C-alpha positions in Angstrom: -0.2 5.1 -13.7 -2.9 5.3 -10.9 -5.0 2.4 -9.9 -8.1 3.2 -7.9 -9.0 0.5 -5.7 -11.9 -1.3 -3.7 -12.3 0.7 -0.2 -12.2 -3.0 1.7 -8.2 -2.8 0.6 -5.9 -2.6 3.4 -4.4 0.9 3.6 -0.5 1.1 3.4 1.2 1.6 6.9 4.7 3.5 5.8 3.3 6.9 6.1 6.1 9.5 6.9 4.9 11.9 9.6 4.8 15.0 7.4 2.7 18.2 8.1 -1.1 17.8 7.4 -2.6 21.0 5.1 -6.4 21.5 4.3 -7.4 23.4 1.3 -10.0 23.9 -1.2 -10.2 23.9 -4.5 -13.1 25.5 -7.2 -13.9 24.4 -10.3 -16.0 27.7 -11.8 -16.8 27.6 -15.3 -18.4 30.3 -18.1 -21.7 30.0 -19.6 -20.1 28.2 -22.2 -19.0 25.5 -20.3 -14.9 26.3 -20.2 -13.4 25.9 -17.0 -11.4 28.4 -15.4 -7.4 27.3 -14.6 -4.6 29.5 -13.0 -1.4 29.2 -14.1 0.4 29.3 -11.3 3.2 31.3 -10.6 4.2 29.9 -7.3 4.7 26.4 -5.2 3.0 24.0 -5.3 2.5 23.3 -8.8 4.6 26.4 -10.4 4.1 26.9 -14.0 1.2 24.7 -14.4 -2.5 25.1 -15.1 -5.0 24.3 -12.0 -8.1 25.5 -10.7 -8.7 28.2 -8.1 -8.4 27.4 -4.5 -6.3 27.8 -1.4 -5.9 26.7 2.1 -8.2 27.2 4.7 -8.0 29.9 7.3 -7.7 27.6 10.5 -6.5 29.8 13.1 -10.3 31.3 12.8 -12.1 28.2 12.4 -12.7 28.7 8.5 -15.2 26.0 6.9 -14.0 24.5 3.6 -17.4 26.6 2.0 -16.2 29.5 3.8 -12.7 29.1 2.5 -14.0 28.0 -1.2 -16.1 31.6 -1.1 -13.2 33.7 0.0 -10.9 31.9 -2.0 -13.0 32.4 -4.9 -13.7 36.1 -4.4 -10.1 37.2 -3.7 -8.6 35.2 -6.7 -11.3 36.3 -9.4 -13.2 39.4 -7.8 -16.6 36.5 -8.0 -18.5 37.3 -5.3 -20.6 34.0 -4.6 -21.9 32.2 -1.7 -22.1 28.9 -0.2 -25.4 28.3 -2.0 -23.2 28.7 -5.3 -21.2 25.9 -4.5 -21.9 22.0 -4.8 -18.9 20.0 -2.7 -18.3 17.1 -5.0 -15.4 15.8 -3.6 -12.9 15.0 -0.4 -9.6 13.7 -0.8 -7.2 12.7 2.0 -3.6 12.7 -0.1 -1.0 11.2 2.1 2.9 12.4 1.2 2.4 14.7 -1.8 5.5 15.5 -3.4 7.0 13.7 -0.1 6.4 17.4 1.5 2.9 16.9 3.6 -0.2 15.4 3.6 -3.3 17.3 2.4 -6.7 17.3 3.0 -8.8 18.8 -0.4 -12.2 19.9 -0.6 -13.3 19.9 -4.1 -15.9 22.2 -4.9 -18.0 22.9 -8.6 -19.1 26.4 -8.4 -22.9 26.8 -9.8 -22.9 30.8 -10.6 -21.2 31.0 -14.4 -18.1 33.8 -14.4 -17.8 35.2 -17.9 -15.1 37.6 -17.6 -11.6 36.6 -17.5 -9.8 37.8 -13.8 -6.8 40.1 -14.3 -3.3 38.3 -13.7 -2.2 38.3 -10.2 0.9 37.6 -8.1 -0.6 34.0 -8.0 -0.4 33.6 -12.0 -2.6 34.3 -14.8 -6.0 33.2 -15.8 -7.4 31.2 -19.0 -10.9 29.6 -20.1 -10.4 26.1 -21.6 -12.8 23.4 -22.9 -12.3 20.0 -21.1 -10.5 18.9 -24.4 -8.1 21.4 -24.6 -7.1 20.9 -20.9 -5.9 17.7 -21.7 -3.0 19.6 -23.7 -2.0 21.9 -20.6 0.7 21.6 -18.9 -0.7 20.1 -15.6 0.5 18.6 -12.3 1.1 15.0 -12.7 -2.0 14.2 -10.1 -4.3 16.3 -11.4 -3.9 15.2 -15.1 -4.2 11.2 -13.9 -6.8 11.6 -11.2 -8.0 15.0 -10.5 -10.1 15.1 -13.7 -11.2 12.1 -13.8 -12.6 12.8 -10.3 -14.4 15.9 -12.0 -15.8 14.1 -14.9 -16.9 11.2 -12.7 -18.4 12.5 -9.7 -18.8 16.5 -10.1 -22.5 16.0 -9.9 -22.3 13.7 -7.1 -20.5 13.3 -3.8 -17.1 11.2 -3.4 -14.8 10.8 -0.9 -11.0 9.4 -1.2 -7.5 8.8 0.1 -4.4 8.8 -2.6 -1.4 7.6 -1.4 1.1 10.1 -3.7 4.4 9.0 -2.0 7.1 9.9 -4.4 8.5 6.8 -6.7 5.4 5.0 -6.2 2.4 4.5 -8.4 -0.8 7.2 -7.6 -2.7 4.9 -5.6 -6.6 5.9 -5.2 -9.0 4.3 -3.1 -12.8 5.2 -2.9 -14.2 5.4 0.7 -17.5 6.1 -0.3 -19.6 7.7 -3.4 -23.3 9.4 -2.7 -25.6 8.6 -4.5 -23.4 5.0 -4.7 -23.2 4.2 -8.9 -25.1 1.8 -10.9 -23.4 -1.2 -11.7 
């Protein structure tokens, strides 16, 4: 069970020394509003459905927007520009699967992709309605947190941190919402 805490709560101090990875996820839809998901053939999240994305090429100084454009083109053949992207969330995940920390940038692609991309080494694709996604095999953090974040914030921007330590409840803290949500 996840909890979303108020930003003034104290941050847990016992965080393992793990590698930090930086990645993007890109939420792409077709003209009917169905979401493009990838049935992952590789770790992380092998055997589950997730949005497209990948790690930043930090050795060349790639920005999150450049990475989202590159990953979208490489994985789907969909040629977009940074102007076709809306950054709606930044999530700092601590101790994901006990293996690493992640800094994730979540983008919504505003240019529809109507043709299903061909299967690739990373996995196979499918388009799904938002309701159908709930019936798919998803990574647990996607089911309990990621899609809720998308549903609530894909038109705005939210910065969060998440404690994903194995064996502990998922704890998510909202650090900023722009513009602030009405009470």
